[in-house]
BAPA-615935 format. One record per residue (C-alpha): residue in three letters; y, z, x. Coordinates in steps of 0.1 Angstrom, whole numbers, plus 2048, in hexadecimal, padded with zeros to 3 digits. Layout:
   aa  north   up  east
  ALA      Y    Z     X
...
***
This chain:
   aa  north   up  east
  MET    9E7  677   FD3
  SER    9E3  679   FAD
  GLU    9BD  67A   FB2
  SER    9C0  69B   FC3
  LEU    9D2  6AA   FA5
  PRO    9BF  6B9   F88
  LEU    9BA  6A0   F6B
  VAL    9CC  6AB   F4B
  SER    9BE  69F   F2A
  ILE    9D7  69F   F0D
  VAL    9CB  698   EE9
  ILE    9E2  68C   ECE
  PRO    9D4  68D   EAA
  ALA    9E8  675   E94
  TYR    9E6  675   E6F
  ASN    A01  660   E5E
  GLY    A18  666   E7B
  GLU    A25  643   E81
  SER    A49  64F   E7F
  PHE    A45  667   E9D
  LEU    A27  65A   EB0
  GLU    A39  643   EC8
  GLU    A50  65F   ED4
  SER    A33  677   ED8
  VAL    A1E  65E   EEC
  ARG    A3C  655   F02
  SER    A42  679   F0A
  VAL    A1F  67A   F19
  LEU    A20  658   F2B
  GLU    A41  662   F3B
  GLN    A36  683   F4A
  ASP    A3F  688   F6F
  TYR    A1B  692   F75
  PRO    A05  675   F7F
  ASN    9E1  67F   F75
  ILE    9E0  67F   F4F
  GLU    9C6  674   F37
  LEU    9D4  66D   F14
  LEU    9BE  66A   EF6
  VAL    9CD  662   ED4
  PHE    9BA  663   EB3
  ASP    9C5  652   E93
  ASP    9B6  66B   E7B
  GLY    9B2  654   E5D
  SER    9D7  64C   E59
  SER    9E2  636   E3C
  ASP    A03  62C   E4D
  GLY    A08  616   E6B
  THR    9FA  62E   E85
  ALA    9DC  618   E8E
  GLU    9F2  5F9   E92
  LEU    A0A  60C   EA8
  LEU    9EE  618   EBE
  LYS    9E1  5F5   EC2
  SER    A02  5EB   ED1
  TYR    9FB  601   EEF
  GLY    9DC  5EE   EF8
  ASP    9C8  600   F13
  ARG    9E4  616   F21
  PHE    9D1  634   F14
  TYR    9B2  63C   F00
  TRP    9B6  63A   EDA
  GLU    9A0  635   EBC
  SER    9A1  637   E96
  HIS    989  64B   E82
  GLU    986  658   E5E
  ASN    99A  676   E56
  ILE    98A  695   E63
  GLY    9A8  6AC   E68
  GLN    9BC  6B9   E85
  SER    9A3  6D3   E92
  ALA    985  6BB   E92
  THR    999  6A0   EA2
  LEU    9A5  6B7   EBE
  ASN    981  6C3   EC4
  LYS    975  69F   EC6
  GLY    990  696   EDF
  TRP    98A  6B5   EF5
  ARG    965  6AE   EF5
  MET    96C  68A   F01
  ALA    987  695   F1A
  THR    97E  693   F3F
  GLY    99B  6A9   F4C
  GLU    997  6CC   F58
  ILE    9B7  6D6   F46
  LEU    9BB  6CF   F21
  SER    9D9  6CD   F0A
  TYR    9E3  6BF   EE8
  LEU    A02  6B2   ED8
  SER    A0A  6AF   EB3
  VAL    A14  68C   EA9
  ASP    A37  698   EA0
  ASP    A3D  6AD   EBF
  ILE    A49  6A3   EE2
  LEU    A41  6AE   F06
  GLU    A5D  6B3   F1F
  PRO    A59  69D   F3E
  GLU    A4F  6BA   F55
  ALA    A38  6CC   F3D
  VAL    A17  6C1   F4C
  ARG    A22  6C5   F70
  GLU    A2F  6E8   F6B
  SER    A11  6F3   F57
  VAL    9F8  6E6   F70
  LYS    A0B  6F7   F8C
  ALA    A09  719   F7A
  LEU    9E4  715   F73
  GLU    9DD  70C   F97
  GLU    9F1  72A   FA4
  ASN    9E1  742   F8C
  PRO    9BB  73E   F8B
  ASP    9B7  75B   F72
  VAL    9CE  74A   F59
  ILE    9BB  736   F3F
  MET    9D9  727   F2D
  THR    9FE  721   F31
  TYR    A19  71D   F18
  GLY    A3F  71A   F19
  ASP    A5F  71B   F05
  TYR    A68  6FE   EEE
  SER    A84  6EE   EDB
  LEU    A84  6EC   EB5
  ILE    A8F  6CA   EAA
  ASP    A95  6B9   E88
  GLU    A86  699   E7A
  ASN    A9F  684   E8E
  GLY    A98  696   EAF
  GLN    AB8  6AB   EAF
  VAL    AB4  6CD   EBF
  LEU    AB8  6E9   EA5
  ARG    AB3  706   EBD
  GLN    AA1  711   EDC
  VAL    A82  727   ED7
  LYS    A7A  741   EF2
  ALA    A55  749   EEF
  PRO    A4A  76E   EF4
  ASP    A38  777   F14
  PHE    A13  779   F0F
  ASN    A05  799   F00
  TYR    9E2  796   EF2
  LYS    9E4  7B6   EDE
  GLU    A04  7AB   ECD
  MET    9F7  788   EC7
  LEU    9D9  797   EB5
  SER    9E7  7B5   EA4
  LYS    A09  7A7   E9A
  ILE    9FE  783   E95
  ILE    A19  778   EAE
  VAL    A0E  755   EB9
  GLN    A1E  754   EDB
  PRO    A12  732   EE6
  GLY    A24  715   ED4
  PRO    A25  6F0   EDC
  GLY    A1E  6E7   F01
  VAL    9FF  6FC   F08
  PHE    9E7  6F3   F24
  PHE    9C6  703   F29
  ARG    9A7  701   F3F
  LYS    98B  6EC   F31
  LYS    973  708   F3B
  GLY    983  71C   F1F
  PHE    97A  701   F06
  GLU    957  6FF   F13
  ASP    953  725   F11
  ILE    960  72B   EEE
  GLY    95E  709   EDD
  GLY    979  6F8   EC9
  TRP    990  6FF   EAC
  ASP    981  70C   E8C
  THR    980  6ED   E75
  SER    980  702   E56
  LEU    9A4  70E   E5D
  ARG    9C3  6FC   E52
  GLN    9E0  715   E57
  VAL    9D9  728   E77
  PRO    9BE  716   E8B
  ASP    9D3  71A   EAB
  PHE    9D7  73F   EA7
  GLU    9B2  744   EA0
  TYR    9AA  730   EC0
  TRP    9C3  743   ED5
  ILE    9B5  766   ECC
  ARG    993  759   ED7
  LEU    99F  748   EF6
  GLY    9B4  767   EFF
  LEU    994  77B   F04
  LYS    98B  763   F20
  GLY    9AA  766   F36
  GLU    9D0  76B   F37
  PHE    9EA  753   F28
  LYS    A09  74D   F3E
  HIS    A2B  748   F2F
  LEU    A40  72E   F42
  HIS    A64  737   F3D
  ASN    A72  714   F37
  SER    A71  6FB   F1A
  LEU    A52  6E5   F1C
  ALA    A52  6D4   EFA
  ARG    A65  6CC   EDB
  PHE    A57  6D7   EB9
  ARG    A62  6C3   E9B
  VAL    A68  6D2   E79
  HIS    A6C  6BB   E5C
  GLU    A63  6B8   E37
  GLY    A41  6AA   E3E
  SER    A37  6C4   E58
  GLN    A1F  6E0   E50
  SER    A39  6FA   E59
  PHE    A50  6ED   E3D
  ALA    A35  6E9   E23
  GLU    A2B  703   E09
  THR    A08  711   E0E
  SER    9EB  715   DF5
  VAL    9DD  737   DED
  GLU    9BF  72F   E04
  LYS    9D6  726   E21
  ALA    9EC  744   E1C
  GLU    9CF  75B   E1F
  GLU    9BF  749   E3D
  CYS    9CE  761   E57
  VAL    9BD  77E   E45
  ARG    99B  76D   E46
  VAL    9A0  765   E6B
  ILE    9A7  789   E74
  GLU    98A  796   E5F
  SER    972  77D   E6F
  PHE    97F  784   E92
  PHE    977  7A9   E90
  ASP    956  7A3   E7E
  LYS    948  78A   E97
  GLN    958  78D   EB9
  ASP    948  7A2   ED4
  ILE    968  7B5   EDC
  SER    971  7D5   EEE
  SER    977  7F6   EDC
  GLU    99B  7F4   EE7
  ILE    9A0  7D3   ED6
  ASN    98D  7DF   EB7
  LYS    9A7  7FA   EB2
  LEU    9C0  7DF   EA8
  LYS    9AC  7D4   E8A
  ASN    9C0  7E6   E6F
  THR    9E2  7DD   E7E
  ALA    9D6  7B8   E81
  LEU    9CA  7B8   E5D
  SER    9EB  7C7   E51
  SER    9FF  7AC   E64
  ALA    9E8  791   E55
  HIS    9EE  79D   E32
  VAL    A14  79E   E38
  ILE    A12  77A   E44
  ALA    9FF  771   E25
  PHE    A1B  781   E11
  ARG    A34  76B   E22
  PHE    A21  74B   E1A
  HIS    A1C  755   DF6
  ILE    A41  75D   DF1
  ARG    A4B  73C   E02
  ALA    A35  72A   DE8
  GLY    A43  73E   DCB
  ARG    A24  753   DC5
  TYR    A38  774   DC2
  ARG    A1D  78A   DB2
  THR    A02  77E   DCA
  GLY    A1A  784   DE7
  LEU    A22  7A7   DDC
  SER    9FC  7AE   DDA
  SER    9F8  7A2   DFE
  PHE    A15  7B7   E0A
  MET    A06  7D6   DFA
  GLN    9E4  7CF   E0B
  GLY    9F6  7CC   E2C
  ILE    A06  7EF   E27
  ALA    9E4  7FD   E1D
  CYS    9D5  7F0   E3E
  ASP    9F0  7FF   E53
  TRP    A0D  812   E44
  ARG    A22  80E   E63
  SER    A27  7E9   E5B
  LEU    A40  7F6   E40
  PHE    A57  800   E5C
  SER    A51  7E2   E73
  VAL    A6F  7CB   E7B
  ARG    A57  7AE   E7B
  THR    A4D  7B5   E57
  TYR    A71  7B2   E4B
  MET    A76  793   E60
  LEU    A59  783   E4E
  MET    A66  78E   E2D
  PHE    A88  77F   E34
  ASN    A78  75F   E40
  ALA    A64  75D   E1F
  VAL    A82  761   E09
  PHE    A98  74A   E1E
  PHE    A7D  72F   E1E
  ARG    A78  732   DF8
  LEU    A9E  72F   DF1
  ARG    AA0  711   E09
  ARG    A82  701   DF8
  MET    A90  706   DD5
  ALA    AB1  6F6   DE0
  TYR    A9F  6D9   DEF
  LEU    A8B  6D3   DCF
  LEU    AAA  6D6   DB9
  SER    ABD  6BD   DCF
  ASN    AA1  6A4   DCB
  VAL    AA2  6A9   DA5
  ASP    AC8  6A2   DA5
  ARG    AC3  683   DBA
  GLU    AA9  675   DA2
  GLU    ABF  67C   D84
***
């Protein structure tokens, strides 16, 4: 019976993820969907990731290679994958038991849909649920112009999409997923499944908690500029360029403020207003501003608490 179901290939890139890898792998092995190909890549880890993978024997495909980064590792895995549906899982995230089954069902029932995504739980380092995240319904224009990345953990997409547009941009460190979704979204619809399919872990070692460099903070701006310069897009989509650039500069502002680069952040904010003055009256702009300030205060409190402990 499982042979008649589409094969789903899930890639886990693991870099120094020993603390969370076992839980991540188990969440794939315990899916209630029977036809899954799991590929795990130790991306040059210096912890016990390789030894942990050895303990699984031949239960799934795994290998260790020198550190090449998340994007290159995903691309390698997806090229090796034999499934007609692809997915990935960060080493510190978890799939809910029904995630694969429900995603395959949606893709099978909607041939025009190229990718599915669901809601997810936000969890802390110990796996405790912090809150439930309801993802927005798919809207390509909003995703592009407002930089609202609707898909989160638990995405599943057709391998044909990967074959058509290639893989993630290996030069990107901050928003490789967003850049990929705006390219993939030109090939078909994304479908939002209104139930929780994954658990997204936030902890001190995760990228979402870390401060970003100047280059990473400005990455979204470069992505938008490159997208409108190179993509063969319709005139309707092209009209969104200024709004998208404005949103990208405001996001750069948020990252700069979070890292304590206040003058650079203010410059990014002013560039965003210059691209589209309407962003000054956008609720999302003020939400990003609040996020930046809150994160900065939280980060400063964390650093001060560490100094106190050391003393």
